[in-house]
C-alpha positions in Angstrom: 162.9 122.9 72.0 159.6 123.1 70.3 157.2 126.1 70.3 153.5 126.3 69.5 151.3 129.1 68.1 147.8 128.6 69.5 144.4 130.1 69.3 141.9 129.6 72.2 138.2 130.3 72.2 135.6 131.2 74.9 132.0 132.2 74.9 131.2 135.4 76.8 127.8 137.2 76.7 126.6 135.0 73.8 129.7 136.0 71.7 132.8 134.0 70.9 136.1 135.6 71.7 139.5 134.3 70.6 143.0 134.8 71.9 146.3 134.0 70.1 149.6 133.3 71.7 152.8 131.3 71.6 154.4 129.0 74.1 156.8 126.1 74.6 154.4 124.3 76.9 150.9 124.2 75.5 149.2 122.2 78.3 150.7 124.5 81.1 149.8 127.6 79.2 146.2 126.6 78.8 146.1 125.8 82.5 147.4 129.3 83.3 144.7 130.9 81.1 142.0 128.9 82.7 143.1 129.7 86.2 143.3 133.4 85.6 147.1 133.4 85.8 147.7 133.8 82.0 147.4 136.9 80.0 145.3 139.7 81.5 142.8 139.5 78.6 142.0 135.8 79.3 141.3 136.2 83.1 138.0 134.9 84.4 137.0 132.8 81.4 137.1 129.1 80.4 139.2 128.6 77.3 139.5 125.8 74.7 142.3 125.3 72.3 140.9 125.4 68.7 144.2 125.8 66.7 147.8 124.9 67.3 150.9 124.7 65.1 154.3 123.4 66.1 157.6 125.2 65.4 161.2 124.2 66.0 162.5 127.8 66.0 161.2 130.4 68.4 161.5 133.4 66.0 159.3 131.6 63.4 156.7 130.9 66.1 156.8 134.6 67.1 156.4 135.8 63.5 153.5 133.6 62.8 151.8 134.5 66.1 152.0 138.1 65.2 150.5 137.5 61.7 147.7 135.4 63.2 146.9 138.1 65.8 146.6 140.7 63.1 144.7 138.6 60.5 141.1 138.7 61.7 139.9 137.1 58.5 142.0 134.0 59.1 141.1 134.0 62.8 137.4 134.1 61.9 137.9 131.2 59.4 139.5 129.1 62.2 136.6 129.9 64.5 134.0 129.2 61.9 135.6 125.8 61.0 135.8 124.9 64.7 132.2 125.9 65.5 130.8 124.1 62.5 132.4 120.7 63.0 
């Protein structure tokens, strides 16, 4: 089975907000976030995937998800690169 670490982005009150997670079904997970059935933090907003990385081992995906969640400098770099394409 494959797993993905992903970062999604939305604009709320003229401010960009990101969320990081991991899943084994990226399309379904995004659909859950956008229909307010995903994580509590993501409810009521429209999200776009701006980063994804594929893993073959769940524990590796979980470790990298944790690192990305905590590394705000890296998250801001990903946001900056996405917004300035």
